[in-house]
C-alpha positions in Angstrom: 0.0 0.0 0.0 1.2 3.5 -0.7 0.1 6.6 1.2 0.4 10.0 -0.4 0.1 13.4 1.3 0.4 16.6 -0.8 1.9 19.7 0.7 -0.4 21.7 -1.5 -4.1 20.6 -1.8 -5.0 19.7 -5.4 -1.4 19.2 -6.6 -1.5 17.2 -9.8 1.0 14.4 -10.5 0.6 11.0 -12.2 -3.0 11.6 -13.2 -4.3 12.4 -9.8 -5.0 15.6 -7.9 -3.5 14.9 -4.5 -4.9 16.1 -1.3 -3.4 17.4 1.9 -5.4 14.6 3.6 -3.4 11.4 3.6 -4.8 9.1 0.9 -4.0 5.4 0.6 -3.7 3.5 -2.7 -3.4 -0.3 -3.1 -0.4 -2.1 -4.4 -0.5 -2.1 -8.2 -2.3 1.3 -8.5 0.9 3.0 -9.8 3.6 1.7 -12.0 7.2 1.5 -10.7 8.0 4.6 -12.8 5.1 6.5 -11.4 6.1 5.6 -7.8 9.6 6.8 -8.6 8.2 10.1 -9.9 5.9 10.5 -7.0 8.7 9.9 -4.5 11.0 12.4 -6.3 8.3 15.1 -6.2 9.1 17.6 -3.4 5.4 18.7 -3.1 4.4 15.1 -2.1 5.1 12.9 0.9 5.0 9.3 -0.2 5.0 6.5 2.3 5.1 2.8 1.4 3.2 0.9 4.0 2.4 -2.7 4.8 -1.3 -3.1 5.2 -4.3 -5.3 4.5 -4.9 -5.7 0.8 -8.0 -7.1 -0.7 -7.6 -10.8 -1.1 -7.3 -12.1 -4.6 -10.7 -12.1 -6.3 -12.3 -9.7 -3.8 -13.8 -6.4 -5.1 -14.3 -3.3 -3.0 -17.8 -4.3 -1.9 -16.6 -7.7 -0.8 -13.7 -6.2 1.1 -16.1 -3.6 2.7 -18.4 -6.4 3.9 -15.4 -8.3 5.3 -14.6 -5.2 7.3 -18.1 -4.9 8.7 -19.6 -2.1 6.5 -23.3 -2.0 6.1 -23.5 -2.0 2.3 -27.2 -2.7 2.3 -28.3 0.5 3.9 -30.2 3.0 1.9 -27.5 5.6 2.8 -24.9 3.3 1.1 -27.0 2.9 -2.0 -30.0 5.3 -2.3 -31.0 3.8 -5.6 -31.5 0.2 -4.3 -35.0 -1.2 -4.6 -37.1 -1.3 -1.4 -38.4 -4.6 -0.2 -42.1 -5.3 -1.2 -44.3 -3.2 1.0 -41.5 -1.0 2.0 -41.3 2.6 0.9 -38.0 4.2 -0.1 -36.4 7.4 1.0 -38.4 10.3 -0.3 -41.5 8.1 -0.7 -41.6 7.3 3.1 -44.7 8.8 4.7 -46.5 9.5 1.4 -49.6 7.7 0.5 -49.7 6.0 -2.8 -52.4 7.2 -5.3 -53.4 3.5 -5.7 -54.2 3.2 -2.0 -57.2 5.7 -2.1 
């Protein structure tokens, strides 16, 4: 894993606008050449870190579930379909025209 912190918010290097907030990137996100350029850039602090990586074959959703995230909440996915008889977000509390 690689952590990048920019000394100037929005500094652009290797196709990314870097933040002053530490941002972690998984192994393989950057090529060896890009990592070299990032490390040589005085406006960036680049730290190579050991850390948990998604296991082979896991996508971000699977990894989030393994870490205990509630991916089924409406906040996580406001477009998900409500269960039968359940009203979604902005429809909660409104009566249906068919129920009159």
